[in-house]
C-alpha positions as CSV (number, residue, x, y, z in Angstrom):
1,M,33.1,3.5,1.0
2,D,31.6,1.9,-2.1
3,A,28.3,3.5,-2.8
4,R,27.5,0.4,-4.9
5,L,26.8,-1.0,-1.8
6,F,23.7,0.4,-1.1
7,K,20.5,0.0,-3.6
8,R,18.1,2.0,-1.9
9,I,16.7,3.5,1.3
10,D,15.1,0.6,3.1
11,T,12.4,1.8,5.4
12,V,11.7,5.7,7.0
13,F,10.7,5.7,10.5
14,V,7.8,7.9,11.6
15,P,7.1,8.1,15.6
16,V,2.9,7.8,16.2
17,R,1.3,8.1,19.9
18,D,-1.0,5.1,19.1
19,L,0.4,2.7,16.6
20,D,-2.8,0.9,15.7
21,S,-4.9,4.5,15.2
22,A,-1.6,5.4,13.0
23,V,-2.0,2.4,11.1
24,S,-5.4,2.8,10.2
25,W,-5.2,6.8,9.6
26,Y,-2.1,5.8,6.9
27,T,-3.6,3.1,5.4
28,R,-6.8,5.3,4.8
29,A,-5.8,8.7,4.2
30,L,-2.6,7.9,2.2
31,G,-3.8,4.5,0.7
32,L,-0.4,2.4,2.1
33,S,-1.1,-1.2,2.7
34,L,0.0,-2.8,6.2
35,R,3.4,-5.1,5.1
36,W,3.8,-6.2,9.0
37,K,2.9,-5.4,12.3
38,Q,4.5,-6.3,15.4
39,A,5.2,-5.3,19.1
40,N,5.4,-1.4,18.9
41,Y,6.5,-1.3,14.7
42,A,4.4,-1.1,12.0
43,A,5.8,-1.4,8.2
44,L,3.6,0.0,5.7
45,D,4.2,-0.5,2.1
46,A,5.1,2.9,0.1
47,A,7.2,1.9,-3.5
48,Q,10.6,0.8,-2.4
49,T,10.7,2.5,0.6
50,A,8.9,0.9,3.4
51,L,7.5,3.6,5.7
52,T,7.5,2.2,9.6
53,L,5.3,3.5,12.4
54,Y,6.8,3.1,15.2
55,Q,5.1,3.6,19.4
56,P,8.1,4.9,21.3
57,A,8.1,3.6,25.1
58,G,9.1,7.4,26.5
59,E,7.8,10.4,24.9
60,L,6.8,11.2,21.8
61,R,8.8,13.9,19.7
62,P,6.6,14.4,16.6
63,F,8.8,15.8,12.8
64,T,7.5,19.3,13.6
65,D,10.2,21.4,11.7
66,H,10.7,19.7,8.6
67,A,9.6,17.3,6.9
68,P,11.6,14.0,7.1
69,F,10.9,12.9,3.2
70,N,8.2,13.9,0.5
71,L,5.7,11.2,-0.9
72,Y,5.7,11.4,-4.7
73,A,2.0,11.9,-6.1
74,T,1.6,12.0,-9.9
75,D,-1.7,14.6,-9.5
76,V,-0.7,17.1,-6.1
77,Q,-4.3,18.6,-6.2
78,A,-5.9,15.1,-5.6
79,A,-3.6,14.2,-3.0
80,H,-4.2,18.0,-1.3
81,R,-7.7,17.4,-1.7
82,A,-7.6,13.3,-0.2
83,L,-5.5,14.8,2.5
84,Q,-7.8,17.2,3.4
85,A,-10.9,15.1,3.4
86,A,-9.1,13.0,5.7
87,G,-8.4,15.6,8.1
88,A,-5.1,16.3,8.0
89,Q,-3.5,19.8,8.6
90,V,-2.4,20.3,5.5
91,E,-0.8,23.8,3.9
92,P,-1.0,25.3,0.7
93,I,0.3,23.9,-2.5
94,Q,4.1,25.5,-3.6
95,I,4.7,25.6,-6.8
96,E,8.2,26.5,-7.8
97,P,9.6,25.4,-11.8
98,G,9.3,22.2,-12.2
99,V,8.0,21.0,-8.8
100,S,4.4,21.4,-6.7
101,F,4.6,20.4,-3.3
102,F,3.3,20.8,0.3
103,D,3.6,20.0,3.6
104,F,0.5,18.3,6.0
105,K,0.5,17.1,9.5
106,D,-0.6,13.5,10.5
107,P,-2.9,13.2,13.7
108,D,0.3,13.0,16.0
109,G,1.7,16.1,14.6
110,N,4.6,15.0,12.1
111,R,5.2,17.1,9.3
112,L,5.4,15.0,6.2
113,G,5.5,16.6,2.5
114,I,4.1,15.3,-0.8
115,C,5.4,16.7,-3.9
116,S,5.0,16.4,-7.8
117,F,7.2,16.5,-11.1
118,P,7.1,15.4,-14.1
119,E,8.8,12.1,-14.6
120,G,10.9,11.9,-17.5
């Protein structure tokens, strides 16, 4: 298959318990803006890749073992403080050669990640 067929990841799906309260939290805590909302889906702007929240009809199964993606932050310390202030369960910042990162949990228990590194 020709890799040039694909330009980017279009969207990442995150399951939530209550769509309206999740949209409110993600826009407030992460500063994302709402692209569209219909039925049990809502897409939020996260640069080129949308973050799509969805409310499953059945049992909620949040991402608990590993973050399925990282959000890039230019200032990992500021992102850490902002998420703490928003009431997220925030893990300590890890510093490795060339990258700083941490995981946090949204109100539904989804483990998500933040990373920061010098862009070149």
